[in-house]
C-alpha positions as CSV (number, residue, x, y, z in Angstrom):
1,M,0.0,0.0,0.0
2,G,1.5,3.4,-1.0
3,V,2.3,6.1,1.4
4,N,0.5,9.4,0.9
5,L,2.5,12.6,0.5
6,T,2.0,15.1,3.3
7,T,1.5,18.0,0.9
8,S,1.2,18.4,-2.9
9,T,4.7,19.7,-3.1
10,D,6.4,16.8,-1.3
11,F,8.2,14.0,-3.2
12,L,8.1,10.3,-2.3
13,L,11.4,8.5,-2.2
14,L,10.8,4.8,-2.8
15,G,14.3,3.7,-1.6
16,L,16.2,0.6,-2.5
17,S,13.6,-2.1,-1.4
18,D,10.2,-2.5,0.2
19,H,10.8,-6.1,1.3
20,P,10.8,-6.2,5.1
21,G,13.7,-8.7,5.5
22,V,15.8,-7.0,2.8
23,K,15.2,-3.6,4.3
24,V,16.6,-4.6,7.6
25,L,19.7,-6.2,6.0
26,L,20.2,-3.1,3.8
27,F,19.8,-0.8,6.8
28,C,22.5,-2.6,8.8
29,T,24.8,-2.8,5.8
30,L,24.4,0.9,4.8
31,L,24.7,2.0,8.5
32,L,28.0,0.0,8.7
33,L,29.2,1.6,5.4
34,Y,28.3,5.1,6.7
35,I,30.1,4.6,10.0
36,L,33.2,3.2,8.3
37,T,33.1,6.1,5.8
38,L,32.9,8.7,8.6
39,I,35.6,7.1,10.7
40,G,38.0,6.6,7.7
41,N,37.6,10.0,6.2
42,L,37.5,11.9,9.5
43,S,40.7,10.2,10.5
44,I,42.4,11.5,7.3
45,V,41.0,15.0,7.9
46,L,42.3,15.0,11.5
47,V,45.8,13.6,10.8
48,S,46.3,15.9,7.8
49,R,45.6,18.8,10.1
50,L,47.3,17.6,13.4
51,D,50.4,15.9,12.2
52,K,53.0,18.5,11.1
53,H,54.8,15.9,8.9
54,L,51.7,15.9,6.7
55,H,51.5,19.6,6.2
56,T,52.3,19.3,2.5
57,P,50.3,20.0,-0.6
58,M,49.5,16.4,-1.3
59,Y,48.0,15.8,2.2
60,F,46.2,19.2,2.1
61,F,44.3,18.1,-1.0
62,L,43.8,14.6,0.5
63,G,42.2,16.3,3.5
64,N,39.9,18.2,1.2
65,L,39.0,15.0,-0.6
66,A,38.3,13.2,2.7
67,F,36.0,16.1,3.8
68,L,34.3,16.0,0.4
69,D,33.6,12.2,0.9
70,I,32.0,13.0,4.3
71,C,29.8,15.5,2.6
72,Y,28.9,13.0,-0.1
73,T,27.6,10.4,2.3
74,S,26.0,12.7,4.8
75,T,24.0,14.4,2.0
76,T,22.2,11.1,1.1
77,M,22.8,8.4,3.7
78,P,20.8,9.7,6.8
79,K,17.6,10.1,4.7
80,M,18.2,6.8,3.0
81,L,18.5,5.0,6.4
82,Q,15.3,6.7,7.5
83,I,13.2,5.7,4.6
84,L,14.4,2.1,4.9
85,L,12.7,1.8,8.3
86,A,10.1,4.5,8.5
87,E,6.6,4.3,7.0
88,D,6.7,7.9,5.9
89,K,9.0,8.0,2.9
90,S,8.2,11.6,1.9
91,I,10.8,14.3,1.4
92,T,9.7,18.0,1.3
93,F,10.3,20.1,-1.8
94,I,12.9,22.2,0.0
95,A,14.7,19.2,1.4
96,C,14.8,17.6,-2.1
97,V,16.2,20.8,-3.7
98,T,18.8,21.0,-0.9
99,Q,19.8,17.3,-1.2
100,M,20.2,17.5,-5.0
101,Y,22.1,20.8,-4.8
102,L,24.6,19.5,-2.2
103,F,25.1,16.1,-3.9
104,V,25.7,17.6,-7.4
105,A,28.0,20.2,-5.8
106,C,30.0,17.3,-4.3
107,V,30.2,15.6,-7.7
108,G,31.5,18.7,-9.5
109,T,33.9,19.6,-6.7
110,G,35.3,16.0,-6.8
111,H,36.0,16.2,-10.5
112,V,38.0,19.4,-10.2
113,L,39.7,18.4,-7.0
114,L,41.0,15.1,-8.5
115,A,42.4,17.1,-11.5
116,V,44.1,19.5,-9.0
117,M,45.6,16.5,-7.2
118,S,46.9,15.1,-10.5
119,Y,48.5,18.5,-11.2
120,D,50.2,18.4,-7.8
121,R,51.6,14.9,-8.6
122,Y,52.8,16.2,-12.0
123,L,54.7,19.0,-10.3
124,A,56.1,16.7,-7.6
125,I,57.5,14.2,-10.1
126,C,58.2,16.3,-13.2
127,Q,59.3,19.5,-11.5
128,P,60.7,18.3,-8.2
129,F,63.2,21.2,-7.7
130,R,60.6,23.8,-8.2
131,Y,57.8,22.0,-6.5
132,L,57.7,23.8,-3.2
133,V,57.8,27.2,-5.0
134,L,55.1,26.3,-7.6
135,M,52.9,24.6,-5.0
136,N,53.1,26.9,-2.0
137,F,50.3,27.3,0.6
138,K,48.7,30.2,-1.2
139,V,48.5,28.3,-4.5
140,C,47.1,25.2,-2.7
141,A,44.4,27.3,-1.0
142,N,43.5,29.0,-4.3
143,L,43.3,25.7,-6.1
144,A,41.1,24.2,-3.3
145,F,38.9,27.3,-3.5
146,V,38.5,26.9,-7.3
147,S,37.5,23.3,-6.9
148,W,34.8,24.0,-4.4
149,F,33.6,27.1,-6.3
150,C,33.3,25.2,-9.6
151,G,31.3,22.4,-7.9
152,L,28.9,24.9,-6.1
153,L,28.4,27.0,-9.3
154,N,27.8,23.9,-11.4
155,S,25.2,22.7,-8.9
156,V,23.4,26.1,-8.9
157,V,22.9,25.8,-12.7
158,H,21.6,22.3,-12.6
159,T,19.3,22.9,-9.5
160,I,17.7,26.0,-11.0
161,F,17.0,24.3,-14.4
162,T,15.8,21.1,-12.8
163,F,13.3,22.6,-10.3
164,R,11.9,25.1,-12.9
165,L,10.2,22.0,-14.5
166,N,6.7,20.9,-13.8
167,F,6.3,17.5,-12.0
168,C,2.7,16.8,-13.0
169,R,3.1,13.1,-13.9
170,S,4.1,11.8,-10.5
171,R,6.1,12.7,-7.4
172,R,7.1,9.2,-6.7
173,I,10.9,9.1,-7.1
174,E,11.9,5.5,-7.8
175,Y,15.3,6.2,-6.3
176,F,16.9,6.6,-2.9
177,F,17.7,10.3,-3.1
178,C,16.9,13.4,-5.2
179,D,19.2,13.2,-8.2
180,I,19.0,14.8,-11.6
181,P,18.1,11.7,-13.8
182,A,15.4,10.6,-11.3
183,L,13.8,14.0,-11.2
184,L,13.9,14.5,-15.0
185,S,12.1,11.2,-15.5
186,L,9.2,12.6,-13.5
187,S,8.8,15.9,-15.4
188,C,6.1,16.5,-18.0
189,S,7.9,19.6,-19.2
190,D,10.4,19.7,-22.1
191,T,13.7,18.5,-20.6
192,S,15.8,19.1,-23.7
193,V,17.5,22.1,-22.1
194,N,18.4,20.0,-19.0
195,Q,19.8,17.2,-21.2
196,A,21.9,19.8,-23.1
197,L,23.1,21.2,-19.8
198,L,24.1,17.7,-18.6
199,V,26.2,17.2,-21.7
200,S,27.7,20.7,-22.1
201,V,28.4,21.3,-18.4
202,G,29.5,17.7,-18.1
203,V,32.2,18.5,-20.8
204,L,33.4,21.5,-18.8
205,I,33.4,20.1,-15.3
206,G,33.6,16.4,-16.1
207,W,35.6,15.7,-19.2
208,G,37.7,18.8,-18.9
209,P,39.3,17.8,-15.6
210,F,39.4,14.2,-16.8
211,L,41.4,15.3,-19.8
212,S,43.8,17.3,-17.6
213,I,44.3,14.2,-15.4
214,V,45.1,12.1,-18.5
215,I,47.6,14.6,-19.8
216,S,49.3,14.9,-16.3
217,Y,49.7,11.2,-16.1
218,I,51.2,11.0,-19.6
219,Y,53.9,13.4,-18.5
220,I,54.3,11.6,-15.2
221,L,54.7,8.2,-16.9
222,V,57.2,9.6,-19.4
223,T,59.2,11.1,-16.5
224,I,59.1,7.9,-14.5
225,M,60.3,5.8,-17.4
226,K,63.3,8.0,-17.7
227,I,64.4,7.2,-14.1
228,S,67.3,4.8,-14.4
229,S,66.8,2.7,-11.2
230,T,63.9,0.3,-10.7
231,D,63.5,1.4,-7.0
232,G,63.3,5.0,-8.1
233,R,60.6,4.2,-10.7
234,Q,58.6,2.2,-8.2
235,K,58.9,4.9,-5.5
236,S,57.8,7.6,-7.9
237,F,54.8,5.6,-9.2
238,S,53.7,4.6,-5.7
239,T,53.0,8.2,-4.9
240,C,50.5,8.3,-7.7
241,A,49.0,4.8,-7.5
242,S,46.4,5.7,-4.8
243,H,45.3,8.8,-6.6
244,L,45.0,6.9,-9.9
245,A,42.9,4.2,-8.3
246,V,40.5,6.8,-6.8
247,V,40.3,8.5,-10.2
248,I,39.2,5.3,-11.9
249,L,36.6,4.6,-9.3
250,Y,35.2,8.1,-9.2
251,Y,35.2,9.0,-12.8
252,G,34.1,5.5,-14.0
253,S,30.9,5.7,-11.9
254,A,30.2,9.4,-12.4
255,I,30.6,9.2,-16.2
256,A,28.3,6.1,-16.3
257,N,25.6,8.0,-14.4
258,Y,25.7,11.5,-15.7
259,M,27.5,11.9,-19.0
260,R,25.1,10.1,-21.3
261,P,21.6,10.9,-22.8
262,V,18.7,10.9,-20.4
263,S,16.8,8.6,-22.7
264,S,19.3,5.8,-21.9
265,Y,18.8,6.1,-18.1
266,S,17.3,3.1,-16.3
267,L,16.7,4.0,-12.7
268,G,16.7,0.4,-11.7
269,K,20.1,-0.3,-13.1
270,D,21.5,3.2,-12.2
271,R,20.8,2.5,-8.5
272,L,23.9,0.2,-8.6
273,V,26.0,2.9,-10.2
274,S,24.8,5.5,-7.7
275,I,25.5,3.2,-4.8
276,L,29.0,2.8,-6.1
277,Y,29.9,6.5,-6.2
278,S,27.7,7.8,-3.4
279,M,28.5,5.1,-0.8
280,V,31.2,2.6,-1.8
281,T,33.8,5.0,-3.3
282,P,33.8,7.4,-0.3
283,M,34.3,4.4,2.0
284,L,37.1,3.0,-0.2
285,N,39.1,6.2,-0.7
286,P,40.6,6.3,2.8
287,I,41.4,2.6,2.6
288,I,43.1,3.0,-0.7
289,Y,45.2,5.9,0.6
290,T,46.1,4.4,3.9
291,F,46.8,1.0,2.5
292,R,49.5,2.3,0.2
293,N,50.7,5.2,2.2
294,Q,53.0,4.6,5.2
295,D,53.0,8.2,6.2
296,V,49.2,8.2,6.7
297,K,49.4,4.9,8.5
298,N,52.0,6.2,11.0
299,A,50.1,9.5,11.5
300,I,46.8,7.6,12.2
301,S,48.6,5.2,14.6
302,K,50.1,8.1,16.5
303,L,46.8,9.9,16.7
304,F,45.0,6.9,18.3
305,K,48.0,6.2,20.6
306,H,47.8,9.8,21.8
307,R,44.0,9.5,22.4
308,R,44.5,6.4,24.5
309,K,47.0,8.2,26.7
310,L,44.5,11.0,27.3
């Protein structure tokens, strides 16, 4: 039996499943993912701020990425956990607008931030003697600001053009949060402008940063191959391996979900892609970085030892 909306402007989030047994299992699994994501990324934010040995450009951007991952999951996960257990699955119009705005802002910021991190690695490996001059604190702060500004501005455009549409067909969102594809599928208005925006803005804030990452890594690989010693090549590449793994995870799922025609969307199949980039990737990012990075491991270990002493 369907749940009535509290007002005519509310939306109804149908979530991931209506089966009672499955819902409990999903709730426990997602709650565990959320807790692990918060613990992992909060640990990276703290150690990058508290450990003086990590006051470098690479860890400054890593701290920004970890904070971004916290924002990702906190934008969607609490509501998702609520609708898994609660009878009332409605979300107010304002809450839906806010959720979509924040989530799309995180997507855009992530694209640009990963490109900035690849530029940082390019300078560190290809311009090592000028690295600290070219990537000083002011430059780092400005690049981080640009990343967040681009993400927020990108989201303003999509949010305005999405919620100017009429949703007269239905307000039942067959999804677990307010996302652009899910909302466009409900509209009885002409969504051609929105589809054009997804493609054109996607080129600027999606494919643009991705192309810069590819170019950076081409230069990085060429430089690494010129290193005579095997140990030197391995050490240089190891500083990029974690970032490269995160780029593949992040861009692979985001491109699959956003950078294609709306007519090809299948909300049932796209749930899996959305789960990957909105829940699994933010949880894996701190694991990927700490697993391959001894500096972060040591810093986290010192942080927890210090807390035990207190």
